[in-house]
Each structure stands twice: as C-alpha cells, then as structure tokens.
N, C-alpha and C positions, 0 to 999 in steps of 0.2 A: 367286418373289418373295413374301416375307412382308410384307403390307401393315402399316405401323405405324397406330395409331390417330390419330396426329397426326404432322405433320412439324414438328419443332422449329425449324429455322432454314434459311437458304438453303443452307449447306453440305450439310445433309442432303437437301434438295430436289435438289441438283445431283447428288448421289450416285444417287438414285433415278431421275432423268431420263436417266442415262447407262448404266443397268443393261441389258446386252443380254439378248435372249431366246435359248433354244437355236437357233431358226431363224435368228437373225442370226449367231450363233457359226458355225453350220453353213456359211452362205453365205460367210462371211469365210475359212473353212478351205478353201474350194474355188475361190477367186480368188487369183491371185498378184499381188505387187507392191505398190507404194506407193499411198497415196491422197491426193488433193488435193480439198479442200472449198472450194467458191466461195461466198461469202456466210457464212463462218464466224462472223462477229461478230454475226450476226442472232439473232432470238429463238430459233431452234432450232439454231443452228450450233454453239454451244460444247458442248451436250449431245450433239449427234450426233457431234461429234468426239471426245468422251470416250468414246462408246459404241464408235466404231470402234477406239480404243486398247484399250478393256477386252475387245472381243469377239476382237480379234487376239491379245491376251495368252492369252485362254481357249482360243484355238485352237492356241496354241503357234507362232504365226508372229510373226516379227519384221520389222516394216516401219516405214517412215516415213510420218508423217502430216502434211501441209501444210493450214494453214488461211488462206484469202485473204479479205481484207476492207479496207474503208477504215478500220476500227476507229475510229469516231467516239467510242466509249466505251472508254478505254483498259483498263478492268478486263477487258474481254472478251479482250484480247490477253493479259494476265497470267494469266487463267483458262486459256486454251489451253496456254500454256507450263507450267502447273503440271500439265497432264495428259499432257504429253510430246508436244504438237503444235508443229510449227514455224510460228509466224505469218508471213505475208508481207503487209505494208501496201502498198496502192495501189489505183488506180481501174480497174476492169475494163472501162470504157468506153474506156480508152486503149489502142489496138491494140498500141503498142510495149510496154506493161506486160504485156499478155496473152502476147505473144511471148516475154517474158523469163521467164515462169513455168517451173518445173521439170517435166520429163516425169513422168507417172504413169499407170500402166495403169487406174486406177480413178478416176473423177471424179464427185463429187456436186455437182450445180449447184442452189444454193438462192436464188440472187439473184432480185429481183423488186421492182417498184415498184407500189404499189396507192394508198396514201392520198395525196390530193392530185392524182389524175388529172384532176379537173376543171379544175384551174388550171394543170397542168404536164403536158398531154397529150403534148407531144413527148417529155419525159423518160421518161414512162410506155413509149411505144413503143420508144425507144432501149434502155431497160433490158429490156424484155420480149421484144423481137423481134430487134433489131439485135445485142445482146450475145449471145444464143445462138448466132446465126450465126458470131460471132468464136470462141466457145468450141468450138463443134463442128468448126470448121476446124482450130483449134490442137490439139485432141484427137481428131482423126479415127482415130488408131490406138489409142484406149483404149476402155474400157467406161464408158458414162455412165448415171448416174441423175439425172433432172431432176425437180425438184418443180414441179408444176403445180397446179390448183385446180378444185374443183367448179363454180366460176363459168362454166366452159365450157359447162356444160349449161344448159337453160332451167329456169325455175320450174316445179315438177311439182306434181300433187295431193297434198295431205298424206295422203291415204288410200292412196297408193302406197307402195312400199318405197324409193323414191328412184331417181335416174338410174343406169342400169347403164353399163357400159364400152362397150357395143355401141350405145348410144343416139346419136341425131343431136346434133351441137353446135348450139346456139342460144344464144350468148352474149348476155346483156343488159347493155348499157352499154360504154363505151369500154375500161375496165379489162379486162372480160371478153373483149372482141374481142382486145385485145393478149395477153391469156393464151392464147388460142387461137393467135394469131400465133406465140407462143413454141413452142407445140407443133408447128406447121406447119414452122417452121425446123428444129427437132431432128428432125422426120420426113424432111424433105428431106435432110438431111446423113446421116441413118442410111441412106437408101436410096442416096444418091449414093456414099457411101464405105463402105458396109457396116458401119456403126459399131453395135456392140451397144448398145441404148439401152432405158431404162424411163422411162415417163412415169407419175408418181404424182400423182393428182388427189385432193387432200386437203381434207376438211371436218370438223371444224375442230380443230386441236391446242389442248389446254388444259393449263395448269399453274397453280400458286397465284398466279403473278405477273402472269399475262396470259391472255386468252381469253374466250370466250363466257360462261363460268360466272362469272368475276370481273367482267365487265360487268354482268351481271344482279344478282350479289350486292352490288356496290357501290351500285347504285341503290336496291335494297331497303334496305340498311343505312342510307342517307342519306335514306330516305323520299322518294325522287324517283319521279315517274311512269314506268312502263314501258310503252312503246308495243308492243302485241302483234300489229301488223299482219303483220310477219313472225313468225308464230305457232309455228313448229316449226323445230327445228335438229338437226344431228348434231354430236356431240362426241367426241374420242378423246383419252385420256391421251397427252400429248406423248412420253413414252418408248416407248409402244406405236407411235406413228407413226414414230418414229425407227427403231425395231427392224424395222418392216415395210419401210421404205425400204432398209435393209441387207439384209434377207433377200431383197428383189426383185432385188438385184444379180446373183444367180446366174441369174435369168430374163431378163437383157438380151438383146435380139435385134434383128435387122433384117429387116423393118420393126419399129418400137419395140414393146415389150410395154407394155400399158397397164393400170393397175389403180388402182381407187378405194381410198382409205384414209379409213375412217369407222368410228365405233363402231356397235354393233348396234341402238342404240335410236334412234327418232325422239322426240325430247323436245318436249313442249309447254311453251312459254316461260312461260305462265301458271302451270303446275304447278311448274316449277323455281323461279319467284319465290316461290310459296307456301311451298315447302320452305326456302327461305333465311329467309322471314319468321318461320317458326316456330323456327328456330334462333336468330334474332336478337331474338325477342320483339316484333317491330313488326308493323305492317299493310301488306299489299301495295297499291300504288297503280297499278292497271292502267287504261290507256287505249287506246282503238282497239278494233278488231274483227279477230278472226283471219281472214286471208284463206284461200281454199280452196287456194292453192298456196304453195310455199316452195322454197328452194333446198336440196335433199336428195340426198345420195349413198347409193346401196345398195353397201356395202362388203362384201358377204357373200362374193364370190369371194376377195377379199385375205384375209380372216379365215380362210376354209376352207384357203388355200394356206399362210399364214404363222402361223396360230394366233390364238386369241380374245385380246382385250385382257386384260392382267393386272389392271387396275383398272376396277371398274365406276362407273356414274354416281352411285350412292349414296355410295361412298366418296369420290369426286371433290368432291361437294357438302359432305361432312362436312370434308373437309380444307380446301377453300376457306373455308367459314364459319369454321372455327377460326382459319385464317391471318389473316383480315381482323379478326376480333375481337381478336386479339393485336396489331393494328396492324403486322404484318409489311409488308415493302417490296412494292410492285407496280411494274410498268413504266411505268404511266401511258399506255398506248397503246391506246385503245379500238379494238375490232375492227370496229364499225359493221355487225355481223351483221344488224342489223334494217333496213338499207338495201334497198328493193325496186327502186329505179330503176336500179341499176348505177352510180350516180354517186358515187364515193368521193373 
C-alpha cells in the first residue's frame, strides 16, 4: 500500500479501507465457499465486505458475498451493491429471519450493541448474547469469525503492554459483561458442534469519519476541554483491522482461536491532543489527571501472525487533521473511549 499524503474524499477513503493485505488474500485463497457478513451496514461492515470481494478477486476465486443488516442508512445498502455484495435487509433478532438466511461456509459476525446500554440493558444483552446463540446454531456447519472487544479485559497499568489473549477476563460494566457473554455463547457453540471459530478482541479501529482520533481532534479543533482521566489508548487503521479479521479466518478452530487486534503503540491522549493542536494552530485544553490504568490491548501476537499495520499513527493523525480542516463528513458517533466506569 502506497499511503497518500491526503485522502481527497469519501470515495478514495472507501477504496483504502477495503484494500486487502497479502495475508488476507492468502487466507481467502485457502477457504472455500460463499461469505455472509452479519452487521454489514455498520461502521466497519461496508469496508470489510468490499475487502472480501477484492481479496477473493485477487485470489482468483469467484464467490458470492452476502451482507445482512437492518440498513437504517440506505446508502450502506447501495454501497454494498456497488461492490458486488448481495444485501439482505432484516432484523437478526427475529428467529424466522435468521432461519431464512442463505447458507454460507464463511460467516463474519459484526453485530453488537454498546451505546445506550445504561438505558437499554435488555437490548444490549439480547444483541450481544442471545443473538450469537441464534447465529451459532444457524451456522453450526460453517466457519465463523466473531468480532469482540478489548472491554472484556480489566483496566491495566499504563506501564504494561496491555492485556494479552491469555489474561483473565474481568469486564467492567454491563456492556463489557455482555461482550464476555457473547464470547461465551460462541465458545459453547464451538465446543458443542465443533464449529471452527475466531474471537477478535478489537481496540480501537479508526478512520477519518469515526474513531478515537476523530473524537480527540474534533474537541481540539472546537477548543473544547479534553478529559485525560482515561489517559492512554490503542488505535489501529480500520483497513488493517479488517485485513486481520479476514486473515484470521484461516486459523478458525474449536475451541475458538482468540486474537487481539490493536496497533503497536500505546498512545497518551494528552500527546495526541497536542499534535492535533499543532496542526490546527490552537491550544490544547486538558482537564483531569491521567489514571495509572487504562483499557489497553497487547496486539503483538496478531501482528506477528498477520503482519504489521500498513498505516502508522503519525499518518493517521495527519489524515484526520486534514480531513477535518477541509470540513469533510464524519459519522457523528462518539466512541466514548474516555469512559472508565463501563457505563455506555
């Protein structure tokens, strides 16, 4: 990948986000059959669907790719269609709809509910725990990659390298507990029906329209206060997270194969804010005191296995600053990365 100095528009951004790595192409050359992507209308869904199509083409494999979502935003459906994906609209919490979905040997599960957990706890548990049990039963003859989150781990010292795949689960808050419940349902099904499965614990995918860097940059640009109580974070370019998800497909196993997906750097929020302030020509307004712990993932195992990220943090900061200074569109969906209580 030749990184451009700037990303001109959303069309170019979507191209970059769906560009596969050699590891992703190799994995898709070694797995047979169609793909079905659950939650394909979400923040990562359309780019991951496009990457499946591009990696399959590069591998010389002709396969169908289905994208399932409620598609609250119609443009997501048209974007999938333009990439060669067959969109299927419906509610995955409806058992009859899940039963009607086409067979596919390869399943990517991206659905989840996080924001609003405090007021809609029942929906959180239904989406994050009940739904995976439906999907696992429906696709018990398939290979499954399921997105999880680093929230299943506890807050760890910022002097560490972050939580590793073998560390104990100590989720903080109801969302994190339901995320662990999602993993347990998939694990049970994998063991019960010998389903080859991967659990991807992600912290945090970013692009120019959404993510931790956008959250920090927007606050700096608008000269708002930045609370640094959650003073350290991991980020990874969304295209690299997508590519690792597809590369991991070849490692699906029973019991599930577990891998963290995170960039190599532990970023200090204060330092990132200062870098954006320099680019914007404003002052940083920091409040709070950095805590000695944060939600951090050690993604070294995944990077060693599937390759290092193609885009570094400096490039991501440059791209994000340029994107916002030119008034380009964002998704308007804060990540709430700075929440320490686990109440989203």
